[in-house]
C-alpha positions in Angstrom: -139.6 -135.4 -17.6 -138.9 -136.9 -21.0 -138.8 -140.5 -19.6 -142.4 -140.3 -18.4 -141.5 -139.9 -14.7 -143.2 -136.5 -14.3 -144.9 -137.4 -11.0 -141.5 -138.4 -9.5 -140.0 -135.2 -10.8 -142.7 -133.2 -9.1 -142.1 -135.0 -5.7 -138.3 -134.3 -6.0 -138.8 -130.7 -6.9 -141.3 -130.1 -4.1 -138.8 -131.5 -1.6 -135.9 -129.4 -3.0 -138.2 -126.3 -2.9 -138.4 -126.6 0.9 -134.7 -126.7 1.3 -133.3 -124.0 -1.0 -132.7 -120.3 -1.2 -134.9 -117.6 -3.0 -133.1 -117.6 -6.3 -133.2 -121.4 -6.5 -136.8 -121.6 -5.3 -137.9 -119.6 -8.4 -136.1 -122.1 -10.7 -137.6 -125.1 -8.8 -141.1 -123.6 -8.8 -140.7 -123.2 -12.6 -139.7 -126.8 -12.9 -142.7 -127.8 -10.9 -144.9 -125.6 -13.1 -143.6 -127.2 -16.2 -144.2 -130.7 -14.8 -147.7 -129.9 -13.7 -148.4 -128.3 -17.0 -147.2 -131.4 -18.8 -149.6 -133.6 -16.9 -152.4 -131.1 -17.5 -152.8 -129.9 -13.9 -153.1 -126.4 -15.2 -154.3 -124.6 -12.1 -151.4 -126.1 -10.1 -149.0 -125.1 -12.8 -150.3 -121.6 -12.7 -149.7 -121.4 -9.0 -146.1 -122.4 -9.5 -145.6 -119.9 -12.3 -147.2 -117.2 -10.2 -144.6 -118.0 -7.4 -141.8 -117.7 -9.9 -142.9 -114.4 -11.2 -143.4 -113.0 -7.7 -139.8 -114.0 -6.8 -138.3 -112.9 -10.1 -140.7 -110.5 -11.9 -138.2 -109.7 -14.7 -137.5 -113.3 -15.7 -138.9 -113.6 -19.2 -138.8 -117.4 -19.3 -141.3 -117.6 -16.4 -143.8 -115.4 -18.2 -143.4 -117.5 -21.4 -144.1 -120.7 -19.5 -147.2 -119.2 -17.9 -148.3 -117.9 -21.3 -148.0 -121.5 -22.7 -150.2 -122.8 -19.8 -152.8 -120.1 -20.3 -152.9 -120.9 -24.0 -153.5 -124.6 -23.3 -156.3 -123.6 -20.9 -157.9 -121.5 -23.7 -157.1 -118.3 -21.8 -155.8 -116.6 -24.9 -156.0 -113.0 -23.6 -154.0 -113.9 -20.5 -151.5 -115.7 -22.7 -151.1 -112.7 -25.0 -150.7 -110.4 -22.0 -147.8 -112.5 -20.6 -146.1 -112.7 -24.0 -146.5 -108.9 -24.6 -144.9 -108.3 -21.1 -142.0 -110.6 -22.0 -141.5 -108.8 -25.3 -141.5 -105.4 -23.6 -138.8 -106.6 -21.3 -136.6 -108.0 -24.0 
């Protein structure tokens, strides 16, 4: 992602997502969400983060990533709710 090849990373992650197990799928979906967030495809990023959270609801990192996306979309109440949820689990 840091080399400006975000679109390539998305394609690779989508391919890997189709081949892996549940635990790995959550991590791959998180990577997809982060890539999509970086290129400002916020709605698609939220879809990926939602999948992560459905697969691993206790994973704080996924909530934080979604909160960052909500924040960049101007959805501050949603961002705060995710961060409060993450803090409550910590």
